[in-house]
C-alpha positions in Angstrom: -226.6 124.9 -6.5 -229.2 123.1 -8.6 -227.1 123.4 -11.7 -224.1 121.9 -9.9 -226.2 119.0 -8.5 -227.6 118.3 -12.0 -224.0 118.3 -13.4 -222.9 115.8 -10.8 -225.9 113.6 -11.4 -225.3 113.6 -15.2 -221.6 112.8 -14.7 -222.5 109.8 -12.5 -225.1 108.6 -15.0 -222.6 108.8 -17.9 -219.9 107.1 -15.9 -222.2 104.2 -14.8 -223.7 103.7 -18.3 -220.2 103.6 -19.8 -218.7 101.3 -17.3 -221.2 98.4 -18.0 -219.9 95.6 -15.8 -216.8 94.7 -13.8 -214.6 92.9 -16.3 -213.0 91.0 -13.4 -216.4 89.4 -12.6 -216.7 86.4 -15.0 -220.4 85.9 -14.2 -221.2 89.5 -14.9 -219.2 89.5 -18.2 -221.0 86.3 -19.3 -224.4 87.9 -18.5 -223.4 91.1 -20.3 -222.6 89.3 -23.6 -225.8 87.3 -23.9 -227.8 88.2 -27.0 -227.1 88.9 -30.6 -224.2 91.1 -31.7 -223.3 92.5 -35.2 -220.0 94.0 -36.3 -217.7 94.6 -39.2 -214.0 94.8 -39.7 -212.2 96.2 -42.7 -209.2 94.3 -43.8 -207.6 96.0 -46.8 -210.5 96.5 -49.3 -212.6 93.7 -47.8 -215.1 93.8 -45.0 -215.7 90.8 -42.7 -219.2 91.0 -41.4 -220.0 89.0 -38.2 -223.2 88.2 -36.5 -223.0 86.1 -33.3 -225.8 85.0 -31.0 -224.7 84.0 -27.5 -226.9 82.0 -25.1 -225.2 80.8 -21.9 -221.9 79.3 -23.1 -223.2 78.4 -26.6 -223.0 80.5 -29.8 -224.4 80.6 -33.3 -222.2 82.6 -35.7 -222.4 84.1 -39.1 -219.4 85.2 -41.1 -219.6 87.0 -44.5 -216.8 88.6 -46.4 -217.8 91.3 -48.9 -216.4 94.4 -50.6 -219.2 96.5 -49.2 -219.5 98.3 -45.8 -223.3 97.7 -45.9 -224.6 95.0 -43.6 -225.3 91.8 -45.7 -228.5 89.8 -45.7 -228.0 87.1 -43.1 -228.8 83.5 -43.9 -231.3 81.7 -41.8 -228.9 79.1 -40.7 -225.6 80.1 -39.0 -222.2 79.5 -40.5 -221.1 77.7 -37.3 -222.5 76.8 -33.9 -220.8 75.5 -30.8 -219.5 76.6 -27.4 -217.1 79.3 -26.2 -215.1 80.1 -23.2 -213.7 83.4 -22.0 -210.1 84.1 -20.8 -208.9 85.7 -17.7 -208.5 89.5 -17.8 -205.6 90.5 -20.0 -203.9 93.8 -20.7 -203.3 95.3 -24.1 -199.6 95.7 -25.1 -199.9 99.5 -24.8 -201.2 99.0 -21.3 -204.1 101.4 -22.0 -207.0 98.9 -21.6 -207.9 95.5 -20.4 -209.9 92.8 -22.2 -211.0 89.2 -22.2 -210.5 86.9 -25.2 -213.2 84.5 -26.3 -212.3 81.1 -27.6 -215.0 79.5 -29.9 -215.1 75.8 -30.4 -217.3 73.9 -32.8 -219.7 71.3 -31.4 -219.0 67.7 -32.4 -215.6 68.2 -33.8 -212.8 65.9 -32.9 -209.8 68.0 -32.1 -211.2 71.3 -30.8 -212.0 74.2 -33.0 -210.6 73.1 -36.4 -213.1 75.4 -38.2 -211.8 78.5 -40.0 -214.9 80.4 -38.9 -214.3 79.5 -35.2 -210.6 80.4 -35.5 -211.6 83.7 -37.1 -214.1 84.5 -34.4 -211.6 83.6 -31.7 -209.0 86.0 -33.3 -211.4 88.9 -33.9 -213.9 89.0 -31.1 -213.0 90.2 -27.6 -214.7 91.6 -24.6 -213.3 95.1 -23.9 -213.5 96.8 -20.6 -216.4 99.2 -20.5 -217.4 98.5 -24.1 -218.8 95.0 -24.4 -217.9 92.9 -27.4 -215.6 94.3 -30.1 -214.5 93.0 -33.5 -210.8 93.9 -34.2 -211.0 96.7 -31.6 -214.3 98.2 -33.0 -217.4 98.0 -30.8 -220.0 95.5 -31.9 -223.7 96.5 -31.8 -226.0 94.5 -29.6 -229.2 94.1 -31.6 -231.0 91.7 -29.2 -230.6 91.1 -25.5 -232.5 88.3 -23.8 -234.9 89.2 -21.0 
């Protein structure tokens, strides 16, 4: 009996820790993505390394392209900074998962996000159901979360 109760408790703990937040709750998603995230995406023989710090609806982002899988030394100043918005909940073409897109815009620019870095971030970074931020479908690592 104790073994069965323990198994049920562990299953509930695993389920709740994996589910993170309700992706349909925009406020919960915005709260969940606050902090600093790091990820990498392989494109051919090149790696795009991304670091993004999100605070409220603002971001600071770093983008470095290298031929190494190793995390680069990040510069003190970000590549870009600005604001972002999140889309409504969308479904993957395969129908297997749901996600929200993020649209990054550069502060002080005339016609929206006319920065290659902002466009790259918008194309690569999504909020995946139960997984937080991802970069080209691979989970990003949250390295700092505000208190």
